[in-house]
C-alpha positions in Angstrom: 10.7 -3.3 -26.0 9.1 -2.7 -22.3 6.5 -3.6 -20.6 4.9 -0.1 -20.6 5.0 0.8 -24.5 3.6 -2.9 -24.9 0.8 -2.3 -22.7 0.3 1.6 -24.6 0.1 -0.4 -28.0 -2.1 -3.3 -27.1 -4.6 -1.6 -25.1 -6.9 -0.4 -27.7 -6.5 -3.9 -29.9 -7.3 -5.6 -26.4 -10.5 -3.4 -25.7 -12.0 -4.1 -29.3 -11.1 -8.0 -28.6 -13.2 -7.5 -25.4 -15.9 -5.8 -27.2 -16.3 -8.6 -29.7 -16.3 -11.0 -26.7 -19.2 -9.6 -24.7 -21.0 -9.2 -28.0 -20.6 -13.4 -28.6 -21.0 -14.0 -25.3 -24.1 -12.0 -24.8 -25.4 -12.6 -27.8 -25.5 -16.9 -27.1 -26.6 -16.2 -23.3 -29.6 -13.8 -24.0 -30.7 -16.3 -27.0 -30.1 -19.3 -25.6 -28.2 -20.5 -28.9 -27.1 -24.2 -28.1 -26.4 -27.3 -30.6 -24.2 -26.6 -34.2 -25.8 -22.8 -33.8 -23.9 -22.0 -31.0 -20.2 -23.4 -32.7 -18.9 -20.3 -34.2 -19.7 -18.3 -30.4 -17.7 -20.7 -29.0 -15.1 -20.4 -32.1 -15.4 -16.5 -31.0 -15.0 -17.1 -27.5 -11.8 -19.3 -27.9 -9.7 -17.0 -30.3 -10.3 -14.1 -27.8 -9.9 -16.8 -25.0 -6.4 -17.1 -26.8 -5.7 -13.5 -27.7 -5.9 -12.5 -23.8 -4.0 -16.1 -23.2 -0.9 -14.5 -25.7 -1.3 -11.1 -23.8 -0.7 -12.3 -20.4 2.4 -13.8 -21.4 3.9 -11.1 -22.8 3.3 -9.1 -19.8 5.2 -11.5 -18.1 7.9 -11.7 -20.3 8.3 -8.3 -21.2 8.1 -7.9 -16.6 11.4 -6.1 -15.4 10.9 -8.4 -12.1 8.9 -12.0 -13.7 8.6 -13.4 -10.1 7.3 -10.5 -8.2 5.0 -10.3 -11.3 3.6 -13.4 -11.8 2.7 -13.5 -7.7 1.0 -9.6 -7.9 -1.2 -11.4 -10.5 -2.3 -14.5 -10.1 -6.0 -13.5 -10.5 -5.3 -13.2 -14.2 -3.6 -16.5 -14.4 -6.6 -17.5 -13.0 -8.4 -15.7 -16.0 -6.5 -17.4 -18.4 -6.1 -21.1 -17.5 -9.7 -21.4 -16.5 -11.1 -20.8 -20.0 -14.4 -23.2 -19.4 -15.2 -20.8 -16.1 -16.6 -18.1 -18.6 -18.5 -15.6 -15.8 -14.6 -14.9 -14.9 -12.9 -14.1 -18.0 -15.9 -11.4 -18.2 -13.3 -9.3 -15.8 -11.1 -8.4 -19.1 -13.5 -6.1 -19.5 -11.4 -4.0 -16.9 -9.4 -2.5 -20.6 -12.1 -0.2 -21.0 -11.9 1.8 -17.9 -8.6 2.4 -18.3 -9.2 3.2 -21.6 -12.4 5.3 -20.3 -9.8 7.0 -17.8 -7.3 8.5 -20.4 -9.9 9.3 -22.6 -11.8 12.0 -19.8 -8.7 13.6 -18.6 -6.7 13.8 -15.4 -9.0 15.9 -13.7 -10.8 14.2 -10.4 -14.2 15.0 -11.1 -13.5 13.0 -14.6 -12.2 10.7 -12.2 -15.4 9.7 -10.3 -17.4 9.8 -13.4 -15.8 7.6 -15.6 -15.1 4.7 -12.8 -18.6 5.5 -11.2 -20.1 5.2 -14.8 -18.1 2.9 -16.1 -17.6 0.5 -13.3 -21.8 0.2 -12.2 -22.8 -0.4 -16.0 -19.5 -3.3 -16.8 -20.9 -4.7 -13.2 -24.6 -5.1 -13.9 -24.0 -5.8 -17.6 -21.3 -8.6 -16.5 -23.3 -9.7 -13.8 -26.2 -9.8 -15.2 -25.0 -12.4 -18.1 -23.1 -14.7 -15.7 -26.3 -15.3 -13.6 -28.3 -15.6 -16.4 -25.5 -18.2 -18.4 -25.7 -20.5 -15.4 -29.3 -19.7 -14.2 -32.1 -19.9 -17.0 -31.5 -23.7 -17.6 -31.2 -24.5 -14.2 -34.5 -26.2 -12.4 -36.9 -23.7 -9.7 -34.8 -21.3 -11.7 -35.8 -17.7 -10.5 -33.6 -15.5 -13.3 -34.9 -17.0 -16.7 -34.5 -14.0 -18.9 -32.4 -10.9 -19.3 -34.9 -8.7 -18.4 -35.0 -10.4 -14.9 -31.4 -10.6 -14.2 -30.4 -7.0 -15.4 -33.0 -5.8 -12.3 -31.1 -9.1 -10.4 -28.2 -7.3 -10.8 -28.9 -3.5 -9.7 -30.4 -4.5 -6.7 -27.7 -6.6 -5.8 -25.3 -4.3 -6.5 -26.7 -1.6 -5.1 -27.1 -3.3 -2.0 -30.9 -3.3 -1.7 -31.8 -6.7 -2.7 -35.2 -7.1 -2.5 -35.5 -10.9 -2.5 -37.6 -11.3 -5.6 -35.3 -13.1 -7.5 -32.3 -14.7 -6.6 -29.8 -17.4 -8.0 -30.8 -21.2 -6.8 -27.5 -22.9 -8.7 -23.6 -23.0 -6.7 -22.0 -21.0 -9.1 -24.7 -18.6 -9.8 -24.6 -17.8 -5.8 -20.8 -17.4 -6.5 -21.6 -14.8 -9.3 -24.0 -12.8 -7.0 -21.1 -12.6 -4.2 -18.8 -11.8 -6.5 -21.3 -8.5 -7.5 -22.0 -8.0 -3.5 -18.5 -7.3 -2.8 -17.7 -5.1 -6.1 -20.6 -3.6 -5.3 -18.9 -2.2 -2.3 -16.2 -1.6 -3.3 -17.3 0.4 -6.2 -19.6 2.6 -3.1 -16.4 2.8 -1.5 -14.1 4.1 -4.2 -17.2 6.4 -4.4 -17.5 7.6 -1.1 -13.3 7.8 -0.8 -13.2 10.1 -3.9 -15.9 12.5 -2.9 -14.3 13.0 0.5 -10.7 13.8 -1.8 -12.5 16.0 -3.8 -14.4 18.2 -0.8 -11.1 18.4 1.2 -9.9 19.6 -2.5 -12.4 22.1 -2.8 -11.9 23.3 0.9 -8.1 23.8 0.7 -8.9 25.7 -2.3 -11.3 27.9 -0.9 -9.3 28.7 2.2 -6.4 29.4 -0.1 -8.2 31.6 -1.9 -9.8 33.4 1.3 -5.8 33.9 2.4 -4.6 35.2 -1.0 -8.0 37.7 -0.5 -6.7 38.7 3.5 -3.0 39.2 2.4 -4.4 41.2 -0.6 -6.5 43.5 1.8 -3.3 43.7 4.3 -1.1 44.8 1.1 -3.7 47.2 0.7 -4.4 48.9 3.7 -0.1 49.1 4.6 0.5 50.8 1.6 -0.9 54.7 2.9 0.8 53.8 6.0 4.2 52.7 3.9 3.9 55.8 1.7 4.0 57.8 4.6 6.9 56.6 6.2 9.0 56.6 3.4 8.0 60.9 3.8 8.6 60.6 7.4 12.4 58.6 5.9 13.4 60.8 3.9 12.1 64.3 6.4 14.5 62.6 8.7 17.6 62.5 6.4 17.1 65.8 5.3 17.2 67.0 8.9 20.0 65.2 9.8 21.9 66.7 6.5 20.9 70.1 8.1 22.0 69.3 11.4 25.6 68.0 10.2 25.8 71.5 8.0 25.3 73.4 11.1 27.7 71.2 13.1 30.3 72.3 10.5 29.2 75.6 10.0 29.7 76.2 14.2 33.1 74.5 13.8 34.5 76.6 11.0 33.2 80.0 13.4 34.9 78.4 16.3 
């Protein structure tokens, strides 16, 4: 069992686990479920967290260079060892994007559409749930409903920031900062992808123009080449006649 083979096998189960986690977390946050009614949701959250922890351990164990993989994936460790930091655990939903990437194909247009739509939708939903979780019970809170949280997440990730809704708790501001940076990263990826696509189209058009010019050149040269071939044949015949005449003259002498 290699790490790559393991990731292929657990990709869909992890996606299903992430969806279960998202559903339980969203139901608990939006419904403001507290006390004994929240126990089933907490059990689901802890079970899914345990699955993610086992996944981290398996990846570390199967890595070719465990030390290198450990240092290059410290964020994964933070997600696993801080189960009480619920907004951070939602970062596990990036598994959904990798699955969407495989289903959409390998075309550049497909990758752009997938990453833009998938990343933007996931970040808005995750940001809205995370900020609502920490803000809705705070004194003087501005974000108290899921609709407010969605509007705040959309204006924040698009860097519009009307200022009508904003977090008032320290943890809410941490979520806001993370969403702002994520929004800038998504816009940067979109810009780079579109630029790459435009360069590719320009290169394809240039290659098409070069091929058309070459075809026209060959078509224009074809009659000339035919005439040259006829002239070469006539020259060869003349050389042969001259050689025969020389032989006759020599015989007469």
